[in-house]
N, C-alpha and C positions, 0 to 999 in steps of 0.2 A: 452828748456831754459825758465825759469821764466821771466815774463815781468817785466820790472823796472818802479815802479810808482814815479811822481813827483807831488809836490804841490807848489803852489806860496805863498811866504814868503812876507807879506807885509812892513816888517821893513826893509828887504834887498833889496826889489823890485827884487828879483830872484826867479827862480825856483829851488827849493831844492829838492834833493831825498829823497823820503819817506822811513821811516824805519818801518819794519815790526817787531812787536814783537810776542813772543811765544804765549801770551794771545790772540792776533788778530788771530792768525792762528786757535788757539783752538775755540775761539768764532765763527770764520767762518765755521768751520767744524761742530761744533754743530747745526749751524743754517741750513748747508745744509741737515745733517742728520735729524732735525726736520721736515724740509719740505718734504723730501723724505719719511719719516715714514707717515707722514699726508696723502700724495698723494698715498701710496702703502695702507694704510687703506681703503680710498676712493674707490680706484681701486678694491680691494677684497670684499668690501661690494656691489659695483655696480655689480661685477661677479657673487658673491654668489646669489644676487637678481634675476638675468636676465638669468643665466646659471648654469645647474647642473654638479656637480663633477661626475667623472666617479663612485665614489662610491655610491653618491647618487642616481645615475641612476639606480645603480645595486639594490640598496636596493628597490627602488620604484617599479621596475619590480619585485622583489621578494614578495613584499606585495600584489601587483596586482595578482600574480599567487597563494598567499596563501588565498585572498580573494575569487578567483574563486574555488580552493579547498575546502574551507570552506562551500561555497554556495552549492556544490555538496555533501559534507558530510552532510550538513543540510537536503539536498532532500533525500539522502539516509535514515538517520534516520527518515524522515516522512514516507517513504516508510515502513519502519521496523515497525513503529507504528502502520501505518493502517493494515498490516498483522497481527500483534498482536492483534488489535482491532477486527478483523474479527473472528479470533479464540476465541476470549473472547465471541463474540456474539454467536457464534456456539455453545461453550462449554455451556454457559448459557440458551440458548433458544432451543437448540436440544438435545445435548448428554446428559447433567444433567437431563433434563426432561425425556428423555427415559428411563434412568434408575432410575428413581424418586428419584434423588439425590438434596438437596438443592441448589440453585445457589449460588455462591459466592458473598456475599455483596460487594458493591462498596468501603466500609471501608477497606476490606481486600486486595482488588486489589491495591489500591492506597495508601496503609500504607507506611509509613517511607522511603523516599527516600534520599538517599544521608548519607555522614558521616560528621559531623562537623569538625573533624581533618583533614579529607582530603581536604575539601574547604578552610580551614584555612590556610593549607600549601601552596595552590596555591596563596591566597590572600598575603600571606608573602613574596613571591618571587617578589614582586613588577613590575610584567610584565606589559608592556604598555597596551597590550590588554587583561588583567586580567578578565575583565567582559565578554568578548567573550568566552575566554576559560573556565571560571567559568561556564558560560551558558551551553557549550558544554558538560562539565562533568556531569552537572545535567540532561542533555536530556538522555545521555548514561546510567547514573546511574538509571534514571526511567525506560529505556527500558530494562535494566538488571533486574529489581526488577519485573516488569510486566511479562518478560518471565519465570522468576523463579517461580512465582506465578501460571501462567498458565500451566507450566510443573507439578507442583504438582497436579494442577486439573487433567490433563490428566492421571497422575499416578493413582488417585483415580478412575477415570472412566475406566482405563484399570482393574483395581482390580474388579470393579463391572461387567465388561463385562465377566471376567474369571469366576466370581460367577454365572452368568447369560448367561451361553452359549446358552441354549434353547431360552432365549428371543433375545439373539444378531442374531441367525440364522433366526429367524422369522421375524425380522425387514424388511420392504421394503427398501433394502439399495444399490439397482442397478439401473441401466436404464432399461426400458422395453424392448428396442430394441437394436441392437449392433450400436456404435455411437462412432466409434474411434477417429475421429477428433472434436468431441462435437459440431456439427454445425446443427444436426437435431432437435433442440429444437425449434420449430415453434412459440410458444404462450405460455404464462404463466399465473399463477393463478392469480384471481384478475379481476378487471373491464376491459373487452375487447370488441371490436367492433364485434358485430355478424354479420356473412357474408351473412345473408338472410335479416334482416330487417335494419342492419346497426346502430343500436343502441347499447349503451355502456351498458352490461349487466355483471352480476357475471359468470365468467368463473371459474368452480370450478376445474378444474385440468390443466394439462400442455399437449400441444401436441407435439408429434414427429412427423414429416413428414418423409416418407420412401416409397420407391417403393412398390406397391402392391405385396404381397406374402411375405415380409419381416418376419422373424420370430419374435414373441413377446414371451418375457420370463416371468416367474414368477420372482416377485422381492425378495420375501422372502418365507421361509418355511410355508405350511400351507394347508388348505382344500379348494377345491372349493365348495363355499356356493351356487352359482347361475349362471346358464348358460342361456342367453337369445338369440334365434335365430329369428331375425327380419329382415331377408335379404329382405323381402319382402316389408316391410314398410320402407317409405323413410322420416321416422321422428325419433327423439330421438336419442338414442345411437346405433341403429342398433343391428348387433350381438355384445354381450359383455360378459364378465366374471367378476365375482367377487370372490375373495380369502378371507377367514377368517383367518389371521395369528396368531390368540390369542393376549392375552395381550391387547386388545380392539383396535387392529389393522386390517383393511381391506384395500383392493386394487381393483380398478375397472379398466378393459381394454376395451375400446369401439370401434366401427366401424370396426370390424374385418371382413376380407373377408372369413376365416374359422376358427372353433373352435376345438382343439385337445383335449380336456378334457371334462369329465363330471361331473355333481354334485355329491359331497361325496368324489371325489378322492382326494389323498394326493400327493401334489406336493412339490418340493425342489426349492430352490433359483437357477435360471438359466435354469429350465426346460422349453422347448417348449410348450406354453399353446394354441397358434394361430398364425394368420398370419395378417398382416397389410392389411386393405381394405378401404373402403370408403362406408361402409353400412349405412344406418340410415341418419338423417340430417348432411350430410358432404359433403364440397365442392372439397376435394382432399384426396389421400390416406394418411392416418395418423393413429396412435393410441393416444386416448384420455386417458390419465392416471391420475388417482385419489388415493388419500392416504386418508383414512377415521380413525379418532381416537375416540373411545367413541361416535360414531353416529355423529361426526363433521367432515367436509371436511376441510381439512387443506392442505398447501403448500406443494406440493410432492418434490420441489427441495430442501427443507431442508434435505431430506433423501438419497440424491443421494451422498453416502459417500464411498461406497467401488469401489477400482479401481482408484480413482481420486486424484491428488494433489491438492494443494490450488489453483494453476493457471488454472486447468481445472475446479475446482468447481466455480472458479469466471466467468470464459467463460461463462458456463450455466447458472450462477445467473444473467450475463448481459444481456444474451437473453432472460431469463425469465420475467425480469423486464420491458422490452419493452411493451408500451402499444399499440400494434396492433391488427390486426384483428385476431380472431381465426378461425380454420378450421372447427367449428361445433356451 
């Protein structure tokens, strides 16, 4: 029941009943609604400032997850780029040199990344993170281009290999000992600590550590051009073999315990030519292996191609680049 309101009439000196008009009711309602609207607006603003709605919380969580996935994608693209770069380096510095092919210039490897129309389509979509998306597309496009160029280069190398089968079979392309887990490479090519006088000197080959008597293999087809038996002399290479593979390539196998070939003998890749020992200037059983091209000693690890995938080769490369103490 509505409350009845009165007012004091000064003329009659009496309390008179107040009459409520329709306009008064409307004005009161409008005032109430205005105050309620303002208060609601303030409440919503305060709530949105200090509290997240379920939708906002969900979107923030999704954005956080997307950022994490993008970082992982970027890392994966970086790894792929590193693999392609390693292949490009081996292609230019090893494979193309072996077959006397001109290296691909950088202008060819880096030419023309991306399509303007494709990038324009992404920009026109008006995505909030279009810069991020655009950058990712550009990186992927660059990787695809580099991979395509490298694949074409390998096709050319394969054709050269088919045309030069004799050269291919003569290349010193395998490891000189059985090394299934790729851990026997003990010291690489370059400046290393000499085990006798402890100075850093040029180590002209790579050392493969193995038990005495382990078989040593010819790494390519060729003719045994030199056999030296120096088992009684505890300096130098001790018992060692040199093989002439033709095309300017020779290999040397030193510190052997026993030699199974003679000068002038024809050998094929994988033939047993001797056994691991520690003859000559050696501190432990191993085979010191050298590759010589046009009378210049070069890094043998670059020729360890056959029977290795990229991960295997990278493992050997990591071992070969350590600046540690050599075995001779």
